[in-house]
C-alpha positions in Angstrom: 12.7 5.4 -15.4 12.0 5.7 -11.6 8.6 4.2 -10.9 6.4 2.1 -8.6 4.1 -0.5 -10.0 1.2 -1.8 -8.0 -0.7 -5.1 -8.6 -3.1 -7.4 -6.9 -6.3 -5.4 -6.8 -9.6 -6.7 -7.8 -13.2 -7.6 -6.8 -13.7 -9.5 -3.6 -16.7 -10.3 -1.4 -17.0 -8.9 2.1 -14.9 -11.0 4.5 -12.5 -11.9 1.7 -8.8 -11.3 1.3 -6.4 -9.7 -1.2 -2.7 -9.1 -1.3 -1.4 -6.0 -3.0 2.2 -5.8 -4.2 4.3 -2.8 -5.1 7.5 -3.3 -7.0 10.2 -0.6 -7.5 13.8 -0.3 -8.2 16.5 -0.7 -5.5 17.2 3.0 -5.7 13.7 3.7 -4.6 13.5 1.2 -1.7 16.9 1.9 -0.1 16.4 4.0 2.9 12.7 4.9 2.0 9.6 4.7 4.1 7.2 2.6 2.0 3.5 3.2 2.4 0.1 2.3 1.1 -2.6 4.9 0.8 -6.1 4.8 -0.6 -8.7 7.1 -2.0 -12.4 6.2 -2.1 -14.7 8.1 -4.5 -15.4 11.6 -3.1 -12.9 11.3 -0.3 -9.4 12.5 0.3 -6.5 10.1 0.0 -5.6 8.6 3.3 -2.6 6.7 4.7 -3.4 3.1 5.3 -0.1 1.7 6.5 3.6 2.4 6.3 6.8 0.6 6.9 10.0 2.5 7.8 13.5 1.5 6.9 14.1 0.7 10.6 11.2 -1.8 10.6 8.6 0.3 12.3 5.0 -0.1 11.1 2.0 2.1 11.3 -1.7 1.4 10.6 -4.7 3.6 10.4 -7.2 2.6 13.1 -9.8 1.3 10.6 -7.5 -1.4 9.3 -5.7 -2.5 12.5 -5.9 -6.2 13.0 -7.0 -6.8 9.4 -4.2 -5.5 7.2 -0.5 -6.3 7.3 2.2 -4.3 5.5 5.5 -6.1 4.8 8.5 -5.4 2.7 11.1 -7.7 0.9 14.1 -5.6 0.3 15.8 -8.3 -1.8 12.9 -8.1 -4.2 12.3 -4.4 -3.9 8.7 -5.2 -3.1 6.3 -4.0 -0.4 3.1 -5.9 0.2 -0.2 -5.1 1.8 -2.1 -8.2 3.0 -5.7 -7.3 3.5 -8.1 -9.7 5.4 -11.7 -9.4 6.5 -12.3 -6.9 3.9 -15.3 -4.6 4.3 -17.2 -2.5 1.7 -15.7 0.6 3.2 -12.3 -0.6 2.1 -13.3 -0.1 -1.5 -10.9 2.4 -3.0 -8.0 2.9 -5.3 -4.8 1.8 -3.4 -1.5 3.7 -4.1 2.0 2.7 -3.2 4.3 5.5 -2.0 8.0 5.8 -1.4 9.2 8.7 0.7 12.8 9.7 1.6 13.2 13.2 3.0 17.0 13.1 2.8 16.8 12.3 -0.9 13.8 14.6 -1.6 12.0 11.5 -2.8 8.2 11.3 -2.8 7.2 8.9 -5.4 3.7 7.4 -6.2 2.5 4.5 -8.2 -0.6 4.7 -10.5 -2.8 2.8 -8.1 -4.7 -0.4 -8.2 -8.5 -0.7 -7.7 -9.9 -2.7 -4.7 -13.7 -3.3 -4.8 -15.4 -5.1 -1.9 -18.9 -6.0 -2.8 -21.2 -9.0 -2.8 
C-alpha cells in the first residue's frame, strides 16, 4: 500500500525543538517533491517547507531561520527540524509527496505539534 507515515510530533514548550520524520516507499520518494504542510484549528492548510528532487528548498516566511527540511533518499525519509518553536506553530503537520509527471499527490495522516507552556 502506498503511504506516508509521519512521526515526531508532541507537546513542547515555547523555544523548544522537535524533529518530524516522514517515511515512505522508494516509489514515492523517487523524483518527488517532498513537503511539510500544517493546519491549525480554524485555518487553512499551508505549506511550511518543501524539498525538490534537485535539492532546492523553500520555506514559508514565518519559519525561515527556525525550521530546516532535509531528506535522506537512502532511507526514504524526509525530516523537518523545528527550532525556537512558538505557540503559533501549533498545528497538525502533514507530509506530502508530489510528482506531476506521475500524477502523484500523496498525503500522510498528520502528526500533532503543540507548543505551550
